[in-house]
LUMFI-267243 format. One record per residue: x, y, z of N, C-alpha, C in turn; residue in three letters. Coordinates in steps of 0.05 Angstrom, whole numbers, padded with zeros to 5 digits, always signed. Layout:
# LUMFI-267243
XYZXYZXYZALA ...
# end
This chain:
# LUMFI-267243
+00650+00945-01097+00635+00957-01076+00626+00936-01056MET +00632+00940-01031+00624+00921-01010+00597+00928-01000ASN +00577+00910-01004+00550+00917-00996+00546+00918-00966PRO +00563+00905-00951+00560+00905-00922+00583+00923-00912ILE +00577+00949-00909+00598+00968-00901+00588+00985-00878ASP +00603+01006-00873+00597+01022-00849+00569+01034-00850ALA +00559+01040-00874+00532+01052-00876+00511+01034-00865ALA +00515+01008-00868+00495+00989-00858+00491+00992-00828ASP +00511+01001-00814+00509+01004-00785+00490+01026-00778GLN +00484+01044-00797+00466+01066-00792+00437+01058-00797ASN +00432+01035-00809+00405+01029-00817+00386+01027-00793PHE +00395+01014-00771+00377+01011-00748+00369+01038-00737ALA +00388+01056-00733+00381+01082-00723+00364+01098-00743ALA +00371+01095-00768+00356+01108-00790+00327+01100-00790TYR +00323+01073-00790+00295+01063-00790+00281+01071-00764ASP +00295+01071-00742+00283+01078-00717+00272+01107-00718ALA +00288+01125-00730+00279+01153-00731+00255+01155-00749SER +00253+01138-00770+00230+01139-00788+00205+01128-00773ILE +00209+01108-00757+00187+01094-00744+00176+01108-00719MET +00191+01128-00709+00183+01140-00684+00190+01122-00660GLY +00212+01107-00663+00221+01089-00641+00249+01097-00634VAL +00254+01099-00608+00280+01106-00598+00300+01083-00605ASP +00324+01089-00615+00343+01068-00623+00350+01050-00599PRO +00348+01061-00574+00354+01044-00551+00332+01025-00544GLY +00309+01028-00557+00287+01009-00552+00263+01021-00538GLY +00264+01047-00529+00241+01059-00516+00223+01071-00536ASP +00198+01062-00538+00179+01073-00557+00172+01101-00550ASP +00169+01118-00570+00157+01144-00566+00127+01141-00566LEU +00113+01163-00562+00084+01161-00557+00068+01159-00582GLN +00080+01166-00606+00064+01165-00630+00058+01136-00638GLU +00034+01130-00647+00027+01103-00655+00042+01096-00681PRO +00049+01071-00683+00062+01062-00707+00042+01055-00728LEU +00046+01063-00753+00028+01055-00774+00038+01028-00786ASP +00023+01018-00805+00029+00991-00816+00057+00990-00827GLN +00065+01011-00842+00092+01011-00853+00113+01010-00831ALA +00108+01025-00810+00127+01025-00788+00130+00997-00775ASP +00107+00983-00772+00108+00957-00760+00124+00937-00777ILE +00119+00939-00804+00134+00921-00822+00164+00927-00820GLN +00171+00953-00818+00199+00960-00817+00211+00949-00791LEU +00197+00951-00769+00207+00942-00744+00212+00912-00744GLN +00192+00897-00756+00195+00868-00758+00219+00861-00776GLN +00222+00876-00797+00244+00870-00816+00271+00875-00803GLN +00273+00895-00786+00298+00902-00773+00305+00883-00751GLU +00285+00874-00736+00290+00856-00713+00293+00827-00722THR +00285+00821-00747+00288+00793-00756+00303+00792-00782SER +00328+00799-00783+00344+00799-00808+00346+00771-00818PRO +00346+00768-00844+00347+00742-00857+00372+00739-00874SER +00379+00715-00879+00402+00710-00897+00396+00720-00925ASN +00370+00720-00932+00362+00729-00959+00369+00759-00963GLN +00366+00775-00941+00373+00803-00943+00403+00806-00949LEU +00420+00791-00935+00448+00793-00940+00456+00784-00969ALA +00443+00762-00978+00448+00753-01005+00439+00773-01025LEU +00416+00786-01020+00406+00806-01038+00425+00830-01041ARG +00436+00838-01018+00456+00860-01019+00480+00852-01035ARG +00489+00828-01031+00513+00818-01046+00508+00818-01075LYS +00484+00808-01083+00477+00807-01111+00474+00835-01123HIS +00461+00852-01109+00456+00879-01119+00482+00895-01123ASN +00502+00888-01108+00527+00903-01110+00541+00898-01136ALA +00534+00877-01150+00547+00870-01175+00531+00879-01200THR +00507+00891-01195+00490+00899-01218+00501+00924-01232LEU +00495+00926-01258+00505+00949-01273+00493+00976-01264ALA +00471+00975-01250+00458+01000-01241+00477+01016-01223VAL +00496+01002-01211+00514+01016-01193+00534+01033-01208HIS +00537+01029-01234+00555+01045-01250+00542+01070-01261THR +00516+01074-01257+00502+01097-01268+00510+01122-01253LEU +00512+01145-01267+00516+01170-01253+00493+01175-01233PRO +00499+01189-01212+00479+01193-01191+00453+01205-01201THR +00455+01224-01220+00430+01237-01230+00413+01217-01245GLU +00426+01200-01261+00411+01180-01276+00399+01159-01257VAL +00415+01150-01238+00406+01130-01219+00382+01141-01204PHE +00382+01166-01196+00360+01177-01181+00335+01178-01199LEU +00338+01183-01224+00315+01183-01242+00303+01155-01245GLN +00320+01135-01245+00311+01107-01246+00294+01101-01221VAL +00304+01108-01198+00289+01104-01173+00263+01119-01174ILE +00264+01144-01182+00240+01161-01182+00219+01150-01201HIS +00227+01142-01225+00208+01131-01244+00196+01104-01234LEU +00212+01088-01221+00202+01063-01210+00180+01069-01189TYR +00186+01089-01172+00166+01096-01152+00140+01106-01165ILE +00143+01123-01185+00119+01134-01198+00103+01112-01211LEU +00116+01093-01224+00102+01071-01237+00086+01054-01218LEU +00095+01052-01193+00083+01034-01174+00069+01050-01151HIS +00065+01076-01156+00055+01093-01135+00028+01084-01124LEU +00009+01078-01142-00018+01070-01134-00017+01044-01119GLU -00001+01025-01128+00001+00999-01115+00014+01001-01088ASP +00033+01020-01085+00048+01022-01060+00030+01033-01038LEU +00014+01053-01044-00004+01065-01024+00011+01072-00998GLY +00002+01060-00976+00015+01065-00950+00043+01054-00949ALA +00051+01037-00968+00078+01025-00967+00098+01041-00982GLY +00092+01066-00989+00111+01083-01005+00138+01085-00991TYR +00138+01094-00966+00163+01098-00952+00176+01071-00943TYR +00159+01051-00940+00171+01024-00935+00188+01016-00959LEU +00178+01021-00983+00193+01015-01007+00219+01032-01009GLN +00216+01058-01003+00239+01075-01003+00261+01065-00985ILE +00253+01057-00960+00272+01048-00941+00284+01021-00949ILE +00268+01004-00960+00279+00978-00970+00300+00983-00991ASN +00295+01002-01010+00315+01008-01030+00340+01019-01018LEU +00337+01035-00997+00361+01047-00985+00379+01027-00971SER +00369+01002-00967+00384+00982-00953+00402+00965-00971ARG +00400+00970-00997+00416+00954-01016+00446+00957-01011VAL +00455+00981-01008+00483+00986-01003+00487+01015-00994CYS +00511+01023-00988+00516+01050-00977+00510+01071-00998SER +00516+01066-01023+00511+01086-01043+00481+01091-01046ARG +00465+01070-01047+00436+01074-01049+00426+01088-01025TRP +00437+01081-01002+00428+01094-00977+00433+01124-00979TYR +00457+01132-00987+00465+01160-00987+00449+01175-01008ASN +00445+01164-01032+00430+01177-01053+00402+01182-01044VAL +00389+01161-01034+00361+01163-01026+00358+01181-01002ILE +00375+01179-00983+00374+01195-00959+00376+01225-00966ARG +00392+01231-00986+00398+01259-00992+00385+01269-01018ASN +00362+01257-01025+00347+01264-01049+00320+01275-01042SER +00316+01300-01037+00291+01312-01028+00266+01304-01045PRO +00269+01302-01072+00245+01295-01088+00232+01268-01080PRO +00247+01250-01068+00236+01225-01059+00220+01227-01033LEU +00222+01250-01020+00210+01253-00993+00188+01274-00993TRP +00174+01277-01015+00154+01299-01017+00126+01289-01013THR +00122+01263-01009+00095+01252-01006+00089+01252-00976ARG +00068+01267-00968+00062+01270-00940+00033+01260-00935VAL +00031+01239-00918+00005+01226-00913-00004+01230-00884ARG -00029+01238-00881-00040+01241-00854-00042+01214-00840ALA -00043+01192-00854-00045+01166-00842-00019+01156-00830ALA +00003+01169-00837+00029+01160-00827+00033+01171-00798ASP +00052+01159-00784+00058+01169-00757+00068+01197-00759SER +00064+01212-00737+00073+01240-00736+00103+01242-00740LEU +00118+01222-00729+00147+01222-00732+00155+01219-00762LYS +00141+01202-00776+00147+01199-00805+00140+01224-00820LEU +00117+01237-00813+00109+01262-00826+00131+01283-00822VAL +00140+01286-00797+00161+01306-00791+00187+01300-00806GLU +00193+01274-00809+00217+01266-00823+00215+01273-00853THR +00192+01267-00865+00189+01274-00894+00189+01304-00898THR +00178+01319-00880+00178+01348-00883+00207+01359-00882LEU +00223+01346-00865+00251+01354-00863+00267+01345-00887GLN +00264+01320-00894+00280+01308-00916+00273+01321-00943ARG +00249+01330-00946+00240+01342-00972+00252+01369-00977SER +00265+01380-00957+00279+01406-00960+00259+01427-00969SER +00265+01442-00990+00247+01463-00999+00230+01454-01023SER +00229+01428-01029+00215+01419-01053+00184+01419-01048HIS +00169+01421-01070+00140+01421-01069+00129+01395-01056PRO +00107+01398-01041+00096+01375-01026+00070+01366-01038LEU +00066+01339-01038+00040+01327-01045+00028+01315-01020ASP +00006+01327-01011-00006+01320-00985-00031+01304-00989ILE -00033+01282-00975-00056+01263-00977-00069+01260-00950ILE -00094+01267-00948-00109+01265-00923-00133+01246-00928LEU -00128+01220-00924-00149+01200-00927-00150+01185-00900HIS -00170+01187-00884-00171+01174-00858-00173+01143-00862PRO -00161+01129-00843-00162+01100-00843-00185+01091-00824THR -00193+01108-00805-00215+01102-00788-00232+01127-00785THR -00258+01124-00780-00276+01146-00778-00287+01148-00749TYR -00285+01172-00738-00297+01178-00712-00311+01205-00716VAL -00330+01211-00697-00346+01235-00701-00330+01260-00700ASP -00312+01263-00681-00296+01287-00678-00269+01284-00691GLU -00259+01306-00701-00233+01305-00714-00212+01296-00694ILE -00196+01275-00700-00176+01264-00681-00154+01285-00675PRO -00143+01282-00651-00121+01299-00643-00097+01295-00661ALA -00093+01270-00671-00070+01265-00688-00073+01280-00715SER -00098+01283-00724-00102+01298-00749-00097+01328-00744LEU -00105+01338-00721-00100+01366-00715-00070+01371-00715GLN -00054+01352-00704-00025+01355-00704-00014+01354-00732LEU -00026+01337-00749-00017+01335-00777-00022+01362-00791PHE -00046+01373-00788-00053+01398-00800-00034+01420-00791LEU -00028+01420-00766-00009+01440-00756+00019+01437-00768GLY +00027+01412-00772+00054+01406-00783+00056+01416-00812ALA +00036+01409-00828+00038+01416-00857+00031+01446-00861VAL +00017+01458-00843+00009+01486-00847+00034+01504-00847ASP +00054+01497-00832+00079+01513-00831+00094+01511-00857THR +00086+01493-00875+00099+01489-00901+00080+01495-00924HIS +00059+01511-00919+00038+01515-00939+00049+01529-00964ARG +00070+01543-00962+00082+01556-00987+00094+01535-01005ASP +00096+01509-00996+00107+01488-01012+00086+01469-01022ARG +00061+01473-01014+00040+01454-01023+00038+01454-01053TRP +00041+01431-01065+00037+01428-01094+00010+01415-01100ARG +00002+01396-01085-00024+01383-01088-00035+01375-01061SER -00062+01377-01059-00077+01369-01035-00099+01350-01043LEU -00099+01326-01031-00119+01306-01037-00133+01299-01011ASP -00158+01309-01007-00172+01307-00982-00198+01292-00985ILE -00201+01272-00968-00226+01256-00966-00232+01253-00937LEU -00254+01265-00928-00260+01265-00899-00290+01269-00894ALA -00300+01260-00871-00328+01265-00864-00334+01294-00858PRO -00359+01300-00857-00368+01328-00853-00357+01340-00827TYR -00358+01324-00805-00350+01335-00780-00320+01342-00779THR -00304+01327-00794-00276+01334-00796-00272+01359-00813TRP -00288+01361-00834-00286+01386-00850-00291+01410-00833MET -00313+01409-00818-00320+01432-00801-00302+01435-00778GLU -00290+01412-00769-00273+01413-00745-00245+01424-00749GLY -00237+01431-00773-00211+01442-00777-00200+01441-00805GLY -00209+01422-00822-00198+01419-00848-00204+01443-00866ILE -00229+01452-00866-00237+01475-00883-00223+01500-00874LEU -00219+01503-00848-00204+01526-00837-00176+01527-00848ALA -00164+01504-00851-00136+01502-00861-00135+01510-00890ALA -00158+01510-00904-00158+01518-00932-00165+01548-00936LEU -00165+01563-00914-00173+01591-00916-00150+01610-00922GLY -00125+01601-00916-00102+01619-00921-00090+01614-00949GLU -00075+01633-00959-00064+01631-00986-00046+01606-00989PRO -00046+01595-01013-00029+01572-01020-00015+01579-01047ALA +00006+01594-01046+00018+01606-01070+00028+01587-01091PRO +00035+01562-01082+00047+01543-01101+00028+01520-01108SER +00004+01520-01098-00015+01497-01102-00023+01496-01131LEU -00021+01472-01142-00029+01467-01170-00054+01449-01173GLU -00058+01432-01153-00080+01413-01155-00093+01410-01128LYS -00120+01412-01128-00135+01409-01103-00159+01390-01107LEU -00162+01371-01090-00186+01353-01090-00196+01352-01062SER -00222+01361-01058-00234+01361-01031-00260+01346-01033VAL -00262+01323-01020-00286+01306-01020-00297+01303-00992ILE -00321+01314-00989-00336+01311-00964-00352+01285-00966ASP -00345+01265-00951-00357+01239-00954-00386+01237-00945GLY -00396+01258-00932-00423+01257-00921-00443+01275-00935ASP -00435+01298-00945-00453+01319-00953-00464+01314-00982THR -00490+01317-00985-00503+01316-01011-00516+01344-01016MET -00511+01354-01040-00523+01379-01049-00516+01402-01030TYR -00490+01406-01027-00478+01426-01009-00486+01454-01017CYS -00492+01471-00998-00498+01499-01003-00479+01518-00988THR -00465+01508-00968-00446+01525-00953-00423+01532-00972ARG -00413+01557-00969-00392+01566-00987-00366+01571-00972LYS -00345+01560-00982-00318+01563-00970-00302+01583-00986VAL -00289+01601-00973-00272+01620-00987-00244+01608-00989ASP -00240+01592-01010-00215+01577-01013-00191+01596-01015LEU -00172+01592-00996-00146+01606-00996-00149+01636-00998PHE -00172+01647-00990-00176+01676-00992-00174+01685-01021GLY -00179+01666-01040-00177+01673-01068-00148+01674-01078GLY -00129+01666-01062-00101+01669-01069-00088+01641-01072ASN -00091+01630-01096-00078+01605-01104-00071+01608-01133ALA -00052+01625-01140-00048+01633-01168-00039+01611-01187PRO -00030+01588-01177-00020+01567-01195-00041+01544-01198ARG -00064+01547-01185-00083+01525-01185-00094+01520-01213LEU -00091+01496-01224-00101+01489-01250-00121+01466-01250THR -00123+01451-01227-00141+01428-01225-00156+01430-01199SER -00183+01430-01201-00199+01433-01177-00222+01413-01177LEU -00223+01395-01157-00244+01376-01153-00258+01382-01127THR -00285+01386-01128-00301+01392-01104-00324+01373-01104LEU -00326+01357-01083-00348+01338-01079-00361+01343-01052ASN -00386+01353-01053-00399+01360-01028-00388+01385-01014GLY -00373+01400-01029-00361+01425-01018-00365+01447-01039VAL -00377+01469-01030-00383+01491-01048-00365+01515-01040SER -00358+01532-01059-00341+01555-01054-00353+01580-01064ILE -00340+01602-01060-00348+01628-01072-00342+01626-01102ARG -00363+01628-01118-00360+01623-01147-00350+01647-01162TRP -00343+01669-01148-00329+01691-01160-00300+01692-01152ASP -00291+01670-01140-00263+01669-01129-00242+01668-01151SER -00220+01681-01146-00198+01681-01165-00185+01654-01169LYS -00191+01635-01151-00179+01608-01154-00189+01594-01179VAL -00211+01604-01191-00222+01592-01215-00209+01602-01241LEU -00193+01622-01239-00184+01637-01263-00166+01621-01282HIS -00149+01603-01272-00130+01590-01288-00135+01560-01290LYS -00159+01551-01283-00165+01523-01283-00166+01511-01312LEU -00154+01488-01314-00158+01472-01339-00175+01448-01334THR -00179+01441-01308-00197+01419-01300-00214+01428-01277LEU -00241+01425-01280-00260+01431-01259-00280+01408-01256LEU -00280+01396-01233-00298+01372-01228-00315+01379-01204ASP -00341+01382-01208-00360+01389-01187-00381+01367-01184LEU -00387+01360-01159-00408+01340-01154-00420+01344-01126SER -00445+01336-01124-00460+01338-01099-00460+01367-01088TRP -00465+01385-01106-00467+01414-01098-00494+01424-01108ILE -00507+01441-01091-00532+01454-01099-00526+01483-01107HIS -00533+01490-01131-00529+01518-01140-00556+01532-01139PHE -00555+01558-01132-00580+01573-01130-00594+01575-01157SER -00579+01575-01178-00590+01576-01205-00569+01567-01225SER -00578+01561-01249-00560+01554-01271-00542+01578-01278THR -00553+01602-01274-00538+01627-01279-00513+01627-01261ASP -00516+01617-01236-00493+01616-01218-00471+01598-01229ALA -00479+01575-01241-00459+01558-01253-00445+01572-01276ILE -00461+01585-01293-00450+01600-01316-00431+01622-01307LEU -00439+01635-01285-00421+01656-01274-00395+01645-01266HIS -00395+01622-01253-00370+01609-01245-00353+01601-01269ALA -00366+01590-01289-00351+01581-01313-00340+01605-01329LEU -00353+01628-01326-00343+01652-01341-00315+01660-01330SER -00308+01651-01307-00281+01657-01296-00261+01636-01303HIS -00270+01615-01316-00252+01592-01322-00251+01587-01352SER -00243+01607-01367-00244+01605-01396-00223+01587-01408THR -00204+01577-01392-00183+01560-01402-00189+01530-01397GLN -00213+01524-01389-00220+01497-01382-00217+01478-01406LEU -00205+01455-01401-00204+01433-01421-00222+01410-01413GLN -00225+01406-01387-00243+01385-01377-00262+01397-01357ILE -00288+01393-01361-00309+01403-01343-00328+01380-01336LEU -00331+01375-01311-00350+01354-01301-00368+01367-01280GLU -00394+01367-01285-00414+01376-01266-00434+01354-01263VAL -00430+01338-01242-00446+01313-01239-00459+01312-01212GLU -00484+01300-01212-00499+01296-01187-00503+01323-01172ARG -00505+01344-01188-00510+01371-01176-00540+01378-01181CYS -00549+01398-01167-00577+01408-01171-00576+01439-01174THR -00597+01450-01185-00599+01479-01189-00627+01488-01182THR -00629+01512-01169-00654+01522-01161-00672+01533-01183GLY -00660+01544-01203-00675+01555-01226-00657+01554-01251SER -00670+01553-01274-00655+01550-01299-00649+01577-01311MET -00629+01576-01329-00622+01600-01344-00644+01608-01363ALA -00645+01633-01370-00666+01643-01389-00652+01651-01415THR -00669+01660-01434-00658+01669-01460-00640+01693-01457SER -00643+01708-01435-00627+01732-01431-00601+01725-01416SER -00598+01700-01407-00574+01692-01393-00550+01690-01413SER -00527+01701-01406-00505+01700-01424-00494+01672-01427PRO -00485+01665-01451-00472+01639-01455-00442+01642-01448SER -00430+01619-01443-00401+01618-01436-00385+01605-01458VAL -00364+01619-01466-00346+01608-01487-00323+01594-01474GLN -00321+01568-01479-00299+01551-01469-00284+01540-01493LEU -00266+01556-01504-00254+01550-01530-00235+01526-01529ARG -00225+01519-01506-00206+01497-01504-00217+01471-01494GLN -00244+01470-01491-00257+01447-01479-00255+01423-01497LEU -00246+01400-01485-00245+01375-01500-00261+01353-01487VAL -00269+01357-01462-00286+01337-01449-00307+01351-01431ARG -00332+01341-01433-00354+01353-01419-00372+01332-01408LEU -00375+01330-01382-00394+01311-01369-00413+01328-01352ASP -00439+01324-01357-00460+01340-01343-00482+01323-01333VAL -00490+01326-01308-00514+01313-01297-00525+01331-01275ASP -00547+01344-01281-00561+01361-01261-00585+01347-01250LEU -00586+01321-01252-00607+01304-01240-00635+01309-01253ARG -00635+01324-01275-00660+01331-01288-00653+01337-01317ASN -00668+01325-01335-00662+01328-01364-00664+01356-01373GLN -00685+01370-01366-00689+01398-01375-00667+01416-01364ALA -00660+01412-01338-00639+01429-01326-00612+01423-01339ALA -00607+01398-01345-00581+01391-01358-00579+01403-01385THR -00600+01401-01402-00598+01412-01429-00598+01442-01428GLU -00611+01454-01408-00611+01483-01405-00582+01493-01400ASN -00567+01479-01383-00539+01487-01379-00523+01483-01404LEU -00526+01460-01417-00511+01454-01441-00516+01474-01463LEU -00541+01484-01465-00548+01504-01485-00533+01530-01482ASP -00522+01535-01459-00508+01560-01453-00478+01557-01452HIS -00468+01533-01461-00439+01529-01463-00431+01527-01492ILE -00413+01543-01501-00405+01544-01529-00375+01538-01531GLU -00368+01524-01552-00340+01518-01558-00338+01515-01588CYS -00323+01532-01601-00321+01531-01630-00295+01517-01640ASP -00281+01504-01622-00257+01489-01629-00265+01464-01645ALA -00247+01455-01663-00252+01431-01679-00253+01406-01662GLU -00238+01405-01640-00238+01382-01622-00256+01385-01598ASP -00276+01403-01601-00296+01406-01580-00311+01381-01575ALA -00323+01377-01551-00340+01354-01547-00361+01351-01568PRO -00367+01327-01576-00385+01321-01599-00412+01335-01595LEU -00423+01335-01571-00449+01347-01567-00448+01376-01575TYR -00428+01391-01566-00426+01419-01572-00423+01424-01602LEU -00407+01407-01616-00404+01410-01645-00431+01405-01659ARG -00446+01386-01649-00472+01380-01660-00491+01404-01657SER -00490+01416-01633-00508+01439-01628-00500+01462-01645ARG -00474+01464-01652-00465+01486-01670-00478+01483-01697ARG -00480+01458-01706-00491+01453-01733-00520+01459-01735LYS -00535+01453-01714-00564+01457-01716-00575+01465-01688GLN -00581+01490-01685-00591+01500-01660-00621+01498-01659ARG -00631+01487-01636-00659+01488-01631-00677+01470-01647GLY -00667+01450-01660-00683+01433-01676-00684+01404-01667GLY -00665+01389-01677-00664+01360-01672-00655+01354-01644THR -00668+01335-01630-00659+01328-01603-00631+01318-01602PRO -00618+01321-01579-00590+01313-01576-00586+01284-01582VAL -00605+01267-01575-00602+01238-01578-00599+01230-01608ALA -00608+01247-01626-00605+01241-01655-00577+01246-01664ASN -00561+01260-01649-00534+01266-01657-00514+01247-01644TYR -00518+01240-01619-00499+01224-01605-00513+01202-01589ILE -00498+01182-01583-00510+01159-01568-00509+01166-01538ASN -00530+01180-01529-00531+01188-01501-00558+01179-01489VAL -00557+01168-01466-00581+01159-01452-00593+01183-01437ASP -00613+01196-01449-00625+01219-01437-00651+01211-01424ILE -00651+01212-01397-00675+01205-01382-00674+01220-01356LYS -00697+01220-01343-00698+01235-01317-00678+01224-01298GLU -00662+01243-01286-00642+01235-01267-00615+01230-01278GLY -00612+01229-01305-00585+01226-01317-00573+01198-01311GLY -00547+01195-01311-00528+01216-01317-00525+01222-01347PRO -00514+01245-01353-00509+01252-01381-00479+01256-01385TYR -00468+01237-01399-00439+01238-01404-00435+01246-01433LEU -00429+01271-01437-00428+01282-01464-00399+01288-01471LEU -00389+01272-01490-00361+01276-01497-00360+01280-01528ARG 
# end
């Protein structure tokens, strides 16, 4: 296999389309992100090392692998280094595609490698990934690199671009200030998301949120993981029904009964975290308890010892691998303090990490 072949002639145009730069040299109007800048520098300043690397790679045994196996190797490599790559994800993808024509063709025509969509990337790169990913599920990441009071026009364009593919949303990871939430992000979460499996929404400004969002109009039938930080929802929503993970923080509940009502819709929970939340009133002896038979991890902090224990007293799990606190409460109700059973720091303000 000749590593320097006709496919290499396509790299400049290929990278230009990724970067939002016209192959003839005229920049488009979209700003280049850091990955784009590195790509541009790499293309305009080729080195002898790159040519040597291509020659060396052409002799490696990996080139003899069937396409399906080779693609799995690439995919697993990317997954292993996903957190380290961060904004450099597509830079790494493009670097790998430069090894030889076969790598170029496999990577270029493998939609699963193009399903990561980041708001911080240039609009041209976002449009390219949406196209290259074909009909495959999308993992969308909205983490701003700079903060301004009003939602940026570039983010509005991003929301518009991904909204047309909302039937492909697999996961949404959102971290944004309050003004951006109100400026358009929460509105984008109002329509159904039929394929969404994982949602994380973190309002970086709001403490003890009381406003309620009607997530997806209650229509997200595949949702199993929900993280809400500074964002409250309708607690009778159908989006709660199939959850196995629920992580709530910086939310104010009108009462502990409201929390119990929400949990009564999430009977398949395995992980429950309610931290740095507050409640207006505690549950009473007439309040129904909630059975969470599959629960294996429980973290609770209602910023008040009495309120925290009041909630825990109304959560039941009879499974053998239930959190230790709940198993202890099963053995002896209403007698010995929790601290006698497990090593937990119980004091005003928490936190209470009960596993």
